C-alpha positions as CSV (number, residue, x, y, z in Angstrom):
1,M,16.9,-4.8,-19.5
2,A,20.5,-3.7,-19.3
3,T,19.5,-0.1,-19.8
4,V,16.9,-0.2,-17.0
5,Q,19.4,-1.8,-14.8
6,S,22.0,0.9,-15.4
7,K,19.5,3.6,-14.6
8,L,18.5,1.9,-11.3
9,R,22.0,0.9,-10.1
10,P,23.0,4.5,-8.9
11,A,19.7,4.8,-7.0
12,V,20.1,1.5,-5.5
13,S,23.6,2.4,-4.4
14,F,22.5,5.4,-2.8
15,L,19.8,4.1,-1.0
16,S,21.9,1.3,0.3
17,R,24.2,3.9,1.9
18,L,21.4,6.1,3.1
19,V,21.2,6.1,7.1
20,S,18.9,9.1,7.7
21,L,17.3,11.9,6.2
22,K,15.8,15.5,7.4
23,P,12.6,14.9,9.5
24,F,9.3,14.8,8.0
25,S,8.6,18.5,7.2
26,T,5.8,20.8,6.4
27,S,8.0,23.7,5.4
28,R,7.3,23.4,1.6
29,P,3.9,24.4,0.1
30,P,0.9,22.6,1.8
31,R,-0.4,20.9,-1.3
32,F,1.7,17.8,-0.7
33,T,2.0,18.0,3.0
34,N,-0.3,17.0,5.9
35,T,-3.0,19.1,6.9
36,P,-4.4,19.3,10.5
37,S,-7.0,16.9,9.5
38,S,-4.7,14.4,7.8
39,F,-4.8,11.9,10.6
40,D,-7.8,13.0,12.5
41,F,-10.2,10.2,12.9
42,S,-12.9,12.0,14.8
43,D,-15.0,12.4,11.8
44,S,-14.7,8.9,10.6
45,E,-16.7,5.7,11.5
46,P,-18.1,5.1,15.0
47,E,-15.7,4.0,17.6
48,S,-15.0,0.3,17.1
49,N,-14.2,-1.8,20.3
50,H,-10.6,-2.1,19.7
51,P,-7.9,0.4,21.1
52,K,-6.3,2.9,18.7
53,P,-2.9,4.4,19.0
54,D,-2.7,8.1,19.2
55,L,-2.7,9.8,15.8
56,P,0.3,11.3,14.2
57,S,0.3,15.0,14.2
58,P,0.4,17.2,10.9
59,S,4.1,18.0,11.2
60,D,5.5,14.8,12.5
61,P,3.2,11.7,11.4
62,F,4.9,9.5,13.9
63,S,4.5,11.5,17.0
64,I,2.5,9.5,19.4
65,Q,2.1,9.5,23.2
66,S,3.7,6.8,25.2
67,H,0.8,4.5,26.5
68,S,0.5,0.9,26.2
69,D,-0.8,-0.6,22.7
70,P,-1.5,-4.3,22.7
71,T,-0.6,-4.5,19.0
72,N,2.8,-2.8,19.5
73,L,1.8,-0.1,17.0
74,Q,3.3,2.5,19.2
75,E,6.7,1.0,19.1
76,I,6.5,0.5,15.3
77,F,5.7,4.3,14.9
78,H,8.5,5.3,17.4
79,G,10.9,3.2,15.6
80,M,9.9,5.0,12.4
81,R,10.3,8.3,13.8
82,T,13.6,7.8,15.5
83,E,15.2,5.6,13.0
84,G,13.8,7.4,9.9
85,L,12.1,6.0,7.0
86,T,15.0,4.8,5.0
87,N,13.9,1.2,5.1
88,Q,10.4,2.0,4.0
89,A,11.7,3.9,1.2
90,I,14.0,1.2,0.0
91,K,10.9,-1.2,0.2
92,M,8.9,1.1,-2.0
93,F,11.7,1.6,-4.4
94,D,12.4,-2.0,-4.7
95,G,8.6,-2.8,-5.1
96,L,8.0,-0.4,-7.9
97,S,11.3,-1.5,-9.6
98,R,10.5,-5.2,-9.4
99,D,7.0,-4.3,-10.9
100,G,8.8,-2.6,-13.9
101,L,7.8,1.0,-12.8
102,T,11.4,2.4,-13.5
103,H,10.2,5.9,-13.9
104,E,8.2,5.9,-10.7
105,A,11.2,4.4,-8.8
106,L,13.6,6.8,-10.0
107,E,11.3,9.7,-9.3
108,L,11.0,8.6,-5.8
109,F,14.8,8.3,-5.5
110,S,15.1,11.8,-7.1
111,V,13.0,13.5,-4.6
112,I,15.2,11.8,-1.8
113,K,18.6,12.5,-3.3
114,D,17.9,16.1,-4.7
115,R,15.7,17.4,-2.0
116,G,17.1,15.5,0.9
117,K,13.5,14.8,2.3
118,M,11.3,11.8,2.3
119,P,8.4,12.0,-0.1
120,D,5.1,12.1,1.7
121,V,3.8,9.0,0.2
122,V,6.5,7.1,1.8
123,A,5.4,8.3,5.4
124,H,1.7,7.7,4.7
125,T,2.2,4.3,3.2
126,A,4.6,3.2,6.1
127,V,1.6,4.0,8.4
128,I,-1.0,2.1,6.2
129,A,1.5,-1.0,6.1
130,A,1.8,-0.9,10.2
131,Y,-2.0,-1.0,10.4
132,V,-2.7,-3.7,7.9
133,S,0.3,-5.8,9.4
134,A,-1.4,-5.3,12.8
135,G,-4.4,-7.3,11.6
136,G,-7.9,-7.6,12.9
137,A,-10.0,-4.2,13.0
138,H,-7.0,-2.2,12.2
139,W,-8.0,-2.4,8.5
140,K,-10.3,0.3,9.2
141,D,-7.4,2.5,10.5
142,A,-5.5,1.8,7.5
143,I,-8.4,3.1,5.2
144,R,-8.6,6.1,7.2
145,V,-5.0,7.0,6.8
146,Y,-5.4,6.3,3.0
147,E,-8.4,8.5,2.8
148,K,-6.7,11.4,5.0
149,M,-3.7,11.1,2.8
150,L,-5.8,11.7,-0.4
151,A,-7.5,14.6,1.4
152,S,-4.1,16.3,2.1
153,G,-3.2,16.0,-1.5
154,V,-0.8,13.0,-1.3
155,L,-1.4,10.6,-4.2
156,P,-0.8,6.9,-3.9
157,N,1.7,5.0,-6.0
158,A,1.3,1.2,-7.1
159,Y,3.1,0.3,-4.0
160,T,0.7,1.9,-1.6
161,Y,-2.1,0.2,-3.5
162,M,-0.4,-3.1,-3.1
163,V,0.0,-2.7,0.6
164,L,-3.5,-1.6,1.2
165,I,-5.2,-4.1,-1.1
166,K,-3.3,-7.1,0.0
167,G,-3.8,-6.1,3.7
168,L,-7.7,-5.9,3.2
169,A,-7.9,-9.2,1.1
170,K,-5.7,-11.0,4.0
171,E,-8.7,-9.8,6.4
172,R,-11.2,-11.2,3.8
173,R,-12.5,-7.5,3.4
174,L,-13.8,-8.1,0.0
175,T,-15.9,-5.0,-0.6
176,E,-13.1,-2.8,0.4
177,A,-10.4,-4.7,-1.5
178,R,-12.5,-4.7,-4.5
179,K,-13.0,-0.9,-4.2
180,Y,-9.3,-0.1,-4.3
181,L,-8.4,-2.6,-6.7
182,V,-10.8,-1.0,-9.1
183,E,-9.7,2.5,-8.0
184,M,-6.0,1.5,-8.9
185,V,-6.8,0.2,-12.4
186,T,-9.0,3.4,-12.9
187,R,-6.0,5.6,-12.0
188,G,-4.1,3.8,-15.0
189,M,-2.1,1.5,-12.7
190,R,-1.6,-2.1,-13.2
191,P,-1.7,-4.2,-10.1
192,N,1.2,-6.9,-9.9
193,C,0.3,-10.6,-9.6
194,G,0.4,-10.7,-6.0
195,T,-2.1,-7.9,-5.5
196,Y,-4.7,-9.1,-7.8
197,M,-4.4,-12.6,-6.9
198,S,-4.6,-12.0,-3.1
199,V,-8.2,-10.5,-3.9
200,F,-9.3,-13.2,-6.2
201,E,-8.2,-15.9,-3.7
202,A,-10.1,-14.1,-1.1
203,Y,-13.2,-14.4,-3.1
204,V,-12.7,-18.1,-3.6
205,A,-12.0,-18.6,0.2
206,E,-15.2,-17.0,1.0
207,E,-16.9,-19.0,-1.6
208,K,-18.2,-16.0,-3.6
209,L,-17.2,-16.9,-7.0
210,L,-19.9,-15.0,-8.8
211,E,-18.8,-11.7,-7.1
212,G,-15.1,-12.5,-7.9
213,K,-16.1,-13.1,-11.7
214,E,-18.1,-9.8,-11.6
215,L,-15.1,-8.1,-10.2
216,F,-12.9,-9.5,-13.1
217,E,-15.4,-8.4,-15.7
218,E,-15.6,-4.9,-14.2
219,L,-11.7,-4.8,-14.3
220,K,-11.8,-6.1,-18.1
221,K,-13.9,-3.2,-19.0
222,K,-11.1,-0.9,-17.8
223,G,-8.4,-2.6,-19.9
224,F,-7.2,-5.0,-17.2
225,T,-6.0,-8.4,-18.7
226,L,-5.0,-11.6,-17.1
227,D,-2.6,-14.3,-18.5
228,E,-3.7,-17.9,-17.6
229,K,-0.1,-19.0,-17.5
230,T,0.8,-16.2,-15.1
231,V,-2.2,-17.2,-12.9
232,R,-1.4,-20.8,-13.0
233,G,2.2,-20.2,-11.9
234,N,1.2,-17.8,-8.8
235,T,-1.3,-20.0,-7.1
236,V,-1.8,-23.4,-5.6
237,K,-1.4,-26.1,-8.3
238,R,-4.3,-28.2,-7.5
239,G,-7.3,-28.8,-5.1
240,H,-10.3,-26.7,-4.6
241,V,-8.8,-23.3,-4.8
242,F,-7.1,-23.9,-8.0
243,K,-10.2,-25.3,-9.5
244,S,-12.3,-22.4,-8.3
245,L,-9.8,-20.0,-9.7
246,M,-9.9,-21.3,-13.1
247,S,-13.4,-21.6,-13.2
248,M,-13.9,-18.1,-11.8
249,L,-11.4,-16.4,-14.1
250,F,-11.2,-18.6,-17.3
251,D,-14.5,-20.8,-17.1
252,K,-12.4,-23.9,-16.9
C-alpha cells in the first residue's frame, strides 16, 4: 500500500497545482483524435422531442453556439472550454486511483505531464458526464457521444464506463446499462461496487429480478464475481430492496 501511495503522490501533487493546459488539439496523428463525425448526431436516432445543444466541433469539443438551453448544458460546455479540463482530469485520476487502477491513473498523469495535453478520453468522458447529469432524455446524447468516441479511435477507461453506466441506471435504462456493463467486463475491466450496484438496484426498482439474475449469470461467465459482504455493506440494510437484492444475487 505504501508503495502504491508513493507512486501516486507526485501525480496528485502535480494535478493539484495544475491550472490549465494547452487547448484540445488535433495536431497529432488522427488515430486518437476526433474526426469530423465524432460529435455528429445527424446519422443517429430519430429526433426526440427534447432540445439538444449544438455539438462540439472536431478541433474543439466544447465549441458551441450561444443560444438558450433549458438544461444549462451550454454553460457547462462553455465552462469546460474556457476553464480547461483540469477538474475533469483530477476526477478521473482520483476515480481510477480509488478503484486500485494505479497503472491507468499514472498513465493518464503521464500524458498530461509529459505531453502537456489532455488525453482525448478526458474530454469525451466530460461531455458524457454532462449529458447524464442533465438527466431525462439526454441519456441518448451520452450514448451517441460514447459511440462517436469509439468511432474516432478513443478507448474508454473504467472511469468512463462508471460515468455512463451509473447515469443510465439512474434513468432506469436497463437494456443500455446492461449492455455497457457487459461490455466493460468483456474488455477486461472490473466495475467498482458503485457501478454494478447501481445496475442491480435499478433492476430491483423496476421489479425485474429475473432479468437482473440473468445479467449476473452472464457476467459470471465472463469471470465476474460478487462478494456478499461487499454487497451487504453497499446497499440499504433492510426492507424490500435489500431482500430482493439478496434473492436476486445470492438466492437468499
